[in-house]
N, C-alpha and C positions, 0 to 999 in steps of 0.2 A: 812857467815850466821850470825855470832855473832856480836851484836852491844852493845857496852859498855854503851850506854846512860841510860839504866834502873837502873844502879847500881851507888850508890854514893861512893866516896872515890876511892883511887888508890889500885887495888888488889895486887900490888907488895909490899905494905906496911902492908898488913894484914897477919895474921898467919892462917895456916890451922886449921879448927875446928876439923877435923878428922871425922865429922859426915857423910861425903859423901862417905866413904870408906867401902863398905860392907864386904871386906875381905882383907887380906894382899896381895894376889896375884891379886887383882882387878886392871887391868892396866888403865893407863891414858886414852887410847883410848876408853876403855869400859865405863869409867866415862863420857867421852865426848858424846858417843853414847846415854847413858842413859839420860844425861841432855837434849839433843836435842829431843829425843823421848818424854820426858815430856813436852817440849815446843811446840811440833808440832801443837797441837790443837788450840793454840792461836798465833802462829807465825805470821800469816798474819795481825793480828790486830795492830802490832807495826809499827810505822812510819818508812819508809825506807825499809820495807820488801815487802809487796804486792804492785803491780802497781795499784794505786788507781784512776787514771784519764787517759783520752785520751791524755792529754798533757804530762803526765809522760811516757806513752807508746811511744809517738812520740819522746820524748827525748832519751829514750833507743834505739829506732830504729835508730835515727841519730848517736848515739855513736857507735852502732854496724856497721852501714854502713861505717862510717868514719874509723873504725878499720879494718874491714874485706873486704870491697868493696861491690859493689851492687849485684854481682852474687851470686846465692845460693852456699853454701859450706857444706862440712861435718864438723860439729861442735860438740865438746865435751863440755858439761856444767858440770863443776866439783862442787861438793857440791851443787847440784841443789835445795836443800831444798824442798819447796812446788811447785817448778816449775815456778817461775815468770820470770826468765831470759830465761828459755825454751820457755815460752809464747812469749816473744819478738823475739826470734830467729825464731820460727815457723811462726810468722806473716810476716817475711821477706823471707820466702820460704826456709830457711835452713833445711837440714837434721840433726836431733839432736839426739845425744846420751847423756843422762843425768844420772849422778850417784850421790849417796849420801850414807852416812854411816848409816843413820837412816831409818829403814823400815817405821816408823810412818810418817816421812816426805815424803818418796817415795809413800806411799799410797795416800797422798793428791795430789802429783804431777800426779800420774796415774789417779786419779779422775778428774783432770782438763783436761788432754790431751789424755787419752785413748791410742790408738795405733798410734797416730800422731807422737809420739816420742818414741825412744827406752830408757826406764827408768829402770835402773839397780842398785842393791846394789853394792857398791864398796868403796875402800879406795883410796883417792886421792894421797896418798904417795906410793901406791903399785898397779899400774894399771895392768890389765890383757890383754890390747890391744896389737896387733902386732906393731912393729916399723912402723913409718910413716903412721899411720891410718887416721889422721885428717888434714883438711886444717886449722882449727882454734880451739882454746881452750879458754874458758872464765870461770872465777870464780869470785864470789862476796862474800866478807866478810869471806873468808876462810883462806887466807895466814897468818893472824895474829894469828890464832889458831893452826897452824901446830906444830906437835911435832918434825918433822925432815924435815925442808924446803929444805935442800940440796938434800935429796932423792926425795922429791916431784918435785923439779925443774928439776932434771935429768930425772925423768919419763915423765914429761910434754914435755921436749925437745925430748925425744925418740919417743913418739907417734905422734908428729907433722911431717908432710911432710916437705921436704926442702922448704923454703920460707913460711912456715906456720906461723900464727900469734897467739900470746898469749896476751889476754886482762885480766889484773888483776884489779878488782875493790875492793878497801879496804880503810883503814884509820888508823890513830893513835888514838885509843880509850883510851889510857892511859894518854898521856901528853897533857895538855891544856895551852894555853897562859892565861894571867890574864883576857883578854876579853872573851875568850871562857869559862873560869871558871865562869865568871859573867853570861853569857848566860845560862850555865848549871844550875846554882842555880836558875835563874829566871824561867827556864822551869820547874824545880822541884816544885817551889812554886805555879806555875800556873796550874800544872797538877792536874786534879780531881782524888781523891782517893789516896791511899797509894801506894808507890813503892813496888815491889816484896820483900819478906823478908822470913825469916825462912830457912827451909831446902833447898829451891830452890836457895836462895841467897848464902847460905853456899856452895852448890855444885858449883856454878859459881865461887866463890872466890877460892875454892880449885883447880879447873882445870886451871883457868887463871893464878894462881901463878906458874904453871908448863909448860905453853906454852914457846916455844923457844923465841917468841917476847913478853915476859911478861913485858919488859921495854918499849914497844911501837914499832910500825912499821913505819918507815919513807920512803918516796918516794926514797930518796937517798940510803938508806940501801937495799931496795928491788932491785933497779936498779943494784947495785954492785953485789948482789948475783945472779941475773939473768945473768949478763955478765959473771960471773965466771962459770955458768952452760952452757955457750956456746951461749947464745942468743946475738943478735946484733940489731942495730937500735932501741935502747931502748929510748922511749920518752913518756912524759906525754900525756894522752888523755883527751879530754874535758868532764870531769865528772860533772863540775859545771852546765852544762845545765840540767842534771838530777836533781840535788839538787834544782835548781831554780823551776823546774816543780813540784817537791814534795812539796816545801814550799807553792806554790800558792794554793794547794788543802788541806793544813794541818791546823789544829787548831793552835792557837798562840803558845801554849806550845810545840807542835811538831815542828813547824817551827823554834823556838829557839833551840830546841834540835838538829835539823839538822845542825845548824850553830855552835854548841858548840864543834864540833870535826873536825879535819882535815881529810877530805874525798878526795880520789883521785883515778885516774885510770892510769894505766901504760901499754903501748903497746910495745911488743917485737917481734922480728922476728927470726925464726930459719934460720940461714944463709945457 
């Protein structure tokens, strides 16, 4: 769900302001929940979040068909946010269970989909489902925010049926090449209005400093950890088709922002 593009600088080099901690026993997960609840009302406005065109929807549909096959499946959408990946799954006839940590996000997902999907509050690192419940699992922009990815990957492996597919859509929002840095600066200069700031930005810096992948998430590191969790047949999926579709419908500053980070998808199988 989380996209680094709105924030300037590397959060791993910033110190905690302390302003986002309401109390000493306020856990990181509760801070994450509070942050995303606060972002829910405007979440779909940011580029790369809502599916904004027929071409983008078609690209997501192609990615999901290539990953899961053409037949309808029982699919778990983890960290569903406002329900945009759920939308793409439903459009292909899949039976969808969608979970998120934020009730504010879930309210928007339920408003979009009603009873067409099973939309529940839940923790992606501590699932309540029975073993071997799903044919497929998809998650977008979640992995880099995990506090305990080893526990999460073990849970995801557990709830997949044998032969089930895991599709992770994510990126490295921390590290940029010199060219990506140039694109990011250009996007910032061209963006109308000011970037988010103040307490919202402080909260983001505070939580991102404490993510497991606070130094960045690479395709290679993710693949290694999924292999250690028991997944097999781990291979890149064609997420570039989605980014191209997003760029065609985006303002120039947003198109540049989409190109200023390494975005990827990885497909793995429960052997």
